[in-house]
C-alpha positions in Angstrom: 2.2 27.6 24.7 0.4 27.9 28.1 -2.0 30.4 27.2 -2.9 28.0 24.1 -3.1 25.0 26.5 -5.3 26.9 28.8 -7.7 27.6 26.0 -8.0 24.3 24.8 -8.7 23.1 27.9 -11.3 25.7 28.7 -12.9 24.8 25.2 -13.1 20.9 26.5 -15.4 22.2 29.5 -17.1 24.9 27.5 -15.6 28.0 29.0 -14.5 28.9 25.3 -16.7 28.6 21.9 -14.9 27.2 18.9 -14.3 30.8 16.8 -12.1 31.7 20.4 -10.3 28.3 20.2 -9.5 28.9 16.4 -8.6 32.4 17.1 -6.0 31.1 19.8 -4.6 28.2 17.6 -4.0 30.8 14.5 -2.2 33.1 17.0 -0.2 30.1 18.6 1.0 29.0 15.3 1.8 32.6 13.5 3.9 33.4 16.7 5.6 30.0 16.4 6.7 30.3 13.0 7.9 33.6 13.7 9.9 32.5 16.7 11.2 29.8 14.7 12.5 32.0 11.9 14.0 34.1 14.5 15.7 31.2 16.4 16.9 29.5 12.9 19.2 32.6 12.2 21.1 32.6 15.9 24.3 30.9 16.5 23.1 29.4 19.5 19.6 29.4 19.9 17.9 28.6 23.3 17.2 24.9 24.0 13.3 25.4 24.8 13.3 26.1 20.7 14.7 23.0 19.7 11.4 21.2 19.4 10.0 23.9 17.2 10.7 22.7 13.7 9.2 19.4 14.8 6.2 20.7 16.3 5.7 23.2 13.2 5.9 20.2 10.6 3.5 19.5 8.3 1.3 16.3 8.1 1.5 14.6 4.8 -1.1 11.6 4.1 0.2 9.1 1.9 -2.4 6.7 0.1 -1.1 3.2 0.8 -1.5 1.1 4.0 1.3 1.3 6.4 0.2 -1.9 8.1 0.0 -3.8 4.8 3.0 -2.1 2.8 5.4 -1.7 5.3 6.3 -3.9 8.9 6.2 -2.4 12.0 9.6 -0.7 12.6 9.6 -1.3 16.5 9.8 -5.1 15.5 13.5 -4.8 14.1 14.4 -1.7 15.6 14.8 0.3 12.1 13.5 3.3 10.7 13.3 2.6 6.9 15.0 5.3 4.5 12.1 7.2 2.8 12.4 9.8 0.4 10.6 11.2 -2.9 11.1 10.1 -6.1 10.3 12.9 -8.3 11.3 16.5 -8.6 14.6 15.5 -7.6 15.9 18.6 -9.2 14.3 20.9 -6.6 14.9 21.2 -3.2 12.8 20.0 -0.7 11.5 22.8 1.5 8.7 21.8 3.8 9.2 19.7 7.2 6.9 16.9 7.3 5.8 13.9 9.7 6.4 10.9 8.0 8.9 9.8 10.3 10.4 12.4 12.5 10.2 15.4 10.2 11.2 14.8 6.5 11.9 17.4 4.0 9.4 17.1 1.0 8.5 19.4 -1.5 5.5 21.7 -1.5 2.3 19.8 -3.0 1.1 21.3 -6.1 -2.6 21.2 -6.6 -4.0 18.3 -8.6 -0.4 16.8 -9.1 0.3 13.6 -7.4 3.4 13.6 -5.3 5.1 9.8 -4.8 7.7 8.9 -2.1 9.4 5.5 -2.0 10.4 3.4 1.1 13.6 1.5 0.7 15.1 -1.6 1.8 11.6 -3.0 2.9 11.5 -6.3 0.5 12.6 -9.0 2.7 10.8 -7.7 5.9 7.8 -6.8 3.7 7.4 -10.4 2.2 7.9 -12.1 6.2 5.9 -9.6 7.8 2.8 -8.7 5.4 -0.2 -10.3 5.8 -4.1 -9.4 5.1 -3.9 -6.8 8.2 -7.6 -4.9 7.6 -8.0 -6.9 4.7 -6.4 -4.6 2.1 -4.6 -7.5 0.3 -1.6 -7.4 -1.9 -0.4 -4.4 -3.3 0.7 -3.8 -7.1 4.5 -4.5 -7.4 7.3 -4.1 -10.0 10.6 -5.9 -10.3 13.4 -3.2 -10.6 16.8 -4.1 -12.3 20.0 -1.7 -12.3 21.7 -1.8 -15.7 25.4 -1.1 -16.2 24.8 2.3 -18.0 23.5 3.5 -14.6 19.9 3.4 -15.5 17.2 0.8 -14.9 14.8 -1.5 -16.5 11.4 -2.5 -15.1 11.6 -6.8 -15.4 8.1 -7.4 -14.2 4.9 -6.1 -13.1 2.9 -7.9 -10.7 -1.0 -6.9 -10.3 -1.9 -6.5 -7.1 -5.0 -8.0 -5.3 -8.8 -7.0 -6.3 -11.3 -6.9 -3.6 -12.9 -9.9 -5.4 -9.6 -11.9 -4.6 -9.6 -10.6 -0.8 -13.4 -11.2 -0.1 -12.5 -14.8 -1.3 -10.0 -15.7 1.4 -12.8 -14.6 4.2 -15.3 -17.1 2.1 -17.4 -14.1 0.6 -18.7 -15.1 -3.1 -18.4 -12.1 -5.4 -21.4 -13.7 -7.3 -23.4 -13.9 -4.4 -22.9 -10.3 -3.5 -23.8 -9.0 -6.7 -26.7 -11.5 -7.0 -28.1 -9.9 -3.6 -27.5 -6.4 -4.7 -29.3 -6.7 -8.1 -32.2 -8.3 -6.2 -32.1 -5.2 -3.6 -31.9 -2.6 -6.8 -34.7 -4.3 -8.5 -37.0 -4.4 -5.4 -36.2 -0.8 -4.8 -37.2 0.4 -8.3 -40.8 -1.6 -8.0 -41.2 0.0 -4.9 -40.3 3.4 -6.4 -37.6 4.1 -3.9 -35.2 4.8 -6.7 -35.4 5.3 -10.6 -34.3 2.7 -13.3 -31.6 4.7 -14.2 -30.2 5.2 -10.4 -30.4 1.8 -10.1 -28.2 1.0 -13.0 -25.7 3.7 -11.9 -25.7 2.0 -8.5 -25.1 -1.2 -9.9 -21.9 -0.3 -12.2 -20.3 1.7 -9.1 -20.8 -1.7 -7.0 -19.2 -3.9 -9.6 -16.7 -1.6 -10.3 -15.8 -1.5 -6.6 -15.9 -5.3 -6.1 -13.6 -6.2 -9.1 -11.2 -3.3 -8.3 -7.9 -2.6 -7.0 -8.3 -2.9 -3.1 -6.5 0.5 -2.8 -7.5 4.0 -4.2 -6.7 4.6 -7.7 
């Protein structure tokens, strides 16, 4: 760890180039994984190695707004339960840094992976707002039945970009009109073709009237 830190410090002041830093980091993580494997097989591993699992945990990035969808856990001194809601017949084998470390499944190429955060409803209603203008997310009301299953009672659509912009006094019609004028002027000046202008307007309208989150 000290040698790796020395290389990083040297890189910041120009003593080492990027390939050298990359090589140092590859060696460091390879050694760390090997040491962690050895330590996991020991009955009483050295306390210095206790933080290795967290250090080696992979970072998973979720497509949601933490500030809009979840309240700050510090405000209520509570970490909400988090778990995947698919592939539950498979053992999760990857430690990830969503909160501390959480065992999740190895991601599969071109396959979405969903997780759920529980017990947030009441806090979310109170603390959720237009933070970063993300707007309300899609929501469903789920009711458990007597047979041990569940039913989706109601589906509530989230807000569109148009809705959120209206809160801060932006008119979607005015925005589209301004963009149409810009495209028309650009076509006349030969900066873009007519086809490019049409495609640009289609993309613009799609974004304006679409969901505020990635779909």
